[in-house]
N, C-alpha and C positions, 0 to 999 in steps of 0.2 A: 111738774107733778106727775109721779110713776104710779098713781092708784089705778090706772088704766093700762099697765104696762101688759098684763095679759090679755086685753079685751078683743074680740073679733069683731067689735063694733067699728066698720070701714071707717065712719066719719070720726069717732074718737081716736082711732090708733092713728088715721092720718094727721089730724092735729098734733101729736105726740112726736110722730114723723118728722113733720114739718120742722116744730121748734127745736129738735136735735140736729137736721140737717142743717139749718140756720147757723146754729152756733159753732156746729165742726167745720162747716166752710168759711164762717164769717171770723170766728174767734179761737175757736178750740178749746172753749172752759164754758160748762155748766155749773152756776152756781145763784144763789140768792134769788132775787124777784125777776122776773122777765125784762130784759132791756136791750139796747143795742149792744152794750158789752158784755153782761152776764146773764146765765139762764137757769132756772130752778131745777132742784132736786131735793124733792121732798116725799113721803110718804115712801121710802125706800126698801120697807118689809124688814130692817133689821130689829130684832128687838132691843129696844134700849136698855136693858138688865142685861144683855150680851154684851154691849157697848163699853157699859160701866165698869163690867166685870174684868174687863181687858185692860181698861184703863186704869184700874184699881192695881192688877196685877203690874202693870207696865211703872206705875211709880214704885213700888215696893221694890221692882227688879233695880231700876237705875238709883234707889237710895242704900243699895249694897255697897261694900267698899271697893275701891278700884280693882284690887287685887284680885277678890272674888267674880267680879265680871272680866277679867282678864283671862281666866280660867277658861273663856270659850270665844276666845279673842280670833276672829273671823280671818284674821291676817294668817292665821295657822290653817286655813281650811282651803281646798282647793276650788270649792264655788263659793267663795264670799259669803256664806253662811254663819250667823254669830255674833258678837257684840262688836262694835266699834267705836272707840273712845273717843274723847273731844279732838278736835283738831285732826283726825287721822284720815280726812277725804278732802278732797279739793274740787268741788264741782263745777267751778269756774275759773278756767285756766288763768283767766287776767285778774283774779282777786285772790284773798288770803284763804287760810284753809277754813274748813267750816267748823262753827262753833256750836256741835249739837252731838250728843253720842246717842247710838241707835243699836238696835238688834235685830236682824233679817232670819226670816226663815221662808220657806216654800209649803209646797204641799207635803201632807201628811195626814192620816188618817187619825182619828183622835182614839180609838183603840185599835191600832194593826194588829191582824193575826198572823201577819207574815211580813218580811221586807218586799216593798213594791219594787221587783227587779227595774221594772220600766221606768220609772222615776230616779232610783239609785245610778243606772248607768245612761242617764239622758245626755248622751254626746259631750259637748264641752262644758257644760255644766254638770257633769255627774258629781253625784254625792247626797249623802243624807242630810237633814239638820243636825243641828249639835245644839244643846238645851245645856242650862245650868243644873246643877245638882238639886234633886227636890229638897235636901237640907238646906239649901241656900237661898232656893225661890220657890216655896210651896204653892202649888197651882198655877205658876205662871205657865207650864207649856198648856194645860187645860183650858185657861182662860183665854189666850192670845189664838189659841188654833180654834175653839168654839168661834169666837167673830171671825177668824181667817174665813171658814167654811160658808157661814151665812155671807161674806162678801163677796166670797166666791160666788155663789148662787145667784148675788144679784147680778153680777159681773157678765155670767153667763147669759142671764135673761136680757141685757142691752144687746149683745151682739146681734140679733133679728131686726133690731129699731135701727143700728149703723147700716146695717146690707140695706134696707130698704130706704134709707136715706140716700144712699149711692145710685138707687134705682136698680137694685139686685134683687135676686131670691131670698127672702127671709133667713133661708138656712145655708146661705152661701159661705157662712164661717165655722159651719157645724163641725166638718171633716177638718178644720184648721186648729180646730180648740177642745179635741178629744181629751187629751192631758193635760188641763188647765196649767201654763207656763206661769203662774200668778207667785210673785215674790212678795211677802208683807215686811213691811218693819215699821217698829214701834221707837218714837224719837222722843227724846227729852233736849229741850233747848234752855240751859241756864240763862237768867236775866245776865245782859252785858254790861258790865258797869262802866262808869265814865272814865277809867282809865283805860279803855281798849279801843282800838284805833277804829275811827268810823268804817274802814275799808272792812272789817271783820264781820260777816254775817253770820247770822244761824245755818243758812245754806244758801251758797250765792247762786247766781243767774244761771239758769239751766233750762233743758228741755227734759222729760222723762222719757225713759228708752223703750218703753211695752206699747201696748195699742192704747190704753187708757189707764187712768191711776182713780180709784176711788179713795178721798181722803175725809178723814175723821177730825175734826178739830174740836179741841176741849171747849165746853161753853160755859164752864163754871170754875173760875171766872172766864169771862170771854177776854182773849187777848189777840189784839190785831196784831197779825207779823207776816200772814202771806201777801203777797204782792203777785199781779199778772200783768204783763207788758202787753197793750194793746197794740191796734195796728198803726197807730199814730205815733209808738215808740214811746207813751206815758204809761209809769206806774201805776196800777190801780189797787186801790185796797180790798180783799175780799175777807173780809172781817167773819168770824164765827156765828153762824145762825142756828139756834136751837133747833134740833128735828131735821138738819138737812147734811146732806154730804157734798164736797165738793168733786164733781168729775172734770179731769181734764185730759187733753189726747195727748198721747206720744209719739215718738220717732217711729214706731212700726208703722202704724196708721200711715203719716206722712209717707213714708217709703212705699205701702203697699197702695195709696191713692195718688201718687206721685204729685204730693202736697196739695191735693184738692182740700183733705182733711189738714187742719193745720196743727201743728205739734207746739204747744204752748209754751213761751218762756216765763218762767216764774222764780221766785226767790222768796226767803223768810229770813228777819232779824227781830230777835226779841229783847225790844227795849223797855220792858213793861215796869220791870222791876220784881216779877213774878216768875216762878218755873212754870214752862208752856211745853204741853204734849201732843201729839198728833200721832195718826196711824194710818199711814196710805198702804194700799195695796195697789200694787203694780200689775194690772192684767197683761198678759201676753199672750199670742199663738204659740202653740206647740213649739219645741225647740228646734225640731227637724224640718220646719216646715221653710221655703224660700222665700223671702221678701220680694217678691216680683211684682211690679206694677200690675193693678187689672188692667185688663185691656181697655176698658172704657174710659179709663182716666190717661191713657196716651192719645196722642194725637199728632199729625205734623207741626202743629202750633205748640204742642205741649210733649215735647220728647221725653224719654227716661231721664230722670234728674239723679238716680242714685247707681251704686254698684251693687249688684246682688249679691246677697249673703243668706245663709240662715239667721234665724232669728236668736238663736242660742251663740252663733258665731258674735252677732252685732250685741247682745246684751254683755258676754264676756270680755268683748274688746270696751266696753265703755266704764265695766266694772274695774278692769286693770287701769284705766286711764284716770278714775276717781280715787281709786285707793293706792294706787303706785307700785303694784306688783302683778 
């Protein structure tokens, strides 16, 4: 429960940090009601109206003809922003291609007065967002960007808690997240019909690439699709619960903490017979930050496990592997 996320009461803050530490070290997933497997995230502060407007705009965009959506094909951009059609990605190299379509974008002011040169020239991830024409998708950009900025605000408020969960100063991540390297995707999972191979999933088993993901799952109707792999190698259902967001840790935190924080393997398959929509925000560090292990997470018994690279290099590498270019 994040209602005390800004409290300075040591007792209340300490309880919240302890819950987050437990989830990050033992599971890597916050969701639902507190248990040995999953942990709660409610009272997140994002207005329900903002979420529903983004969801409605998402549904309208994906209902457009394919040729209209392909005008903003992400494979034509250098930074993988824009639309990806069904079966254009493969998150699990051991599985079939993913049965979902998506649209990806990053930081952009709602009413920009001028081009943000810092973000437009952001190293290996350089380039601006691409958007469908207003005549094709009225209010799509405004609706999803409004939700994006609310989710980024929430993401920034979580970093001090993650720092304290690592016994670090609460401002430890401040200078590493000045320009939020946050990518958002809106996703559509069509229902899988009986004639589709059981090996085909909406999105195959994978870990996310950034520090953590804030995920909205539609709840009207609620559709069970998301599953999380626990420490016993069992797939655990993560059904949508009204008023909550799913939070799972990603590879950047695993690299930074030398695997003390767990990057969680998860997957999704829509076998409900209905359309499913979700909106993940992948919240990472600034792209020029080197993912070097935090000194307190390294010891003779726990030597560094990963090659050091910048956050932008890592994300670009994973995008190329997923989309095949």
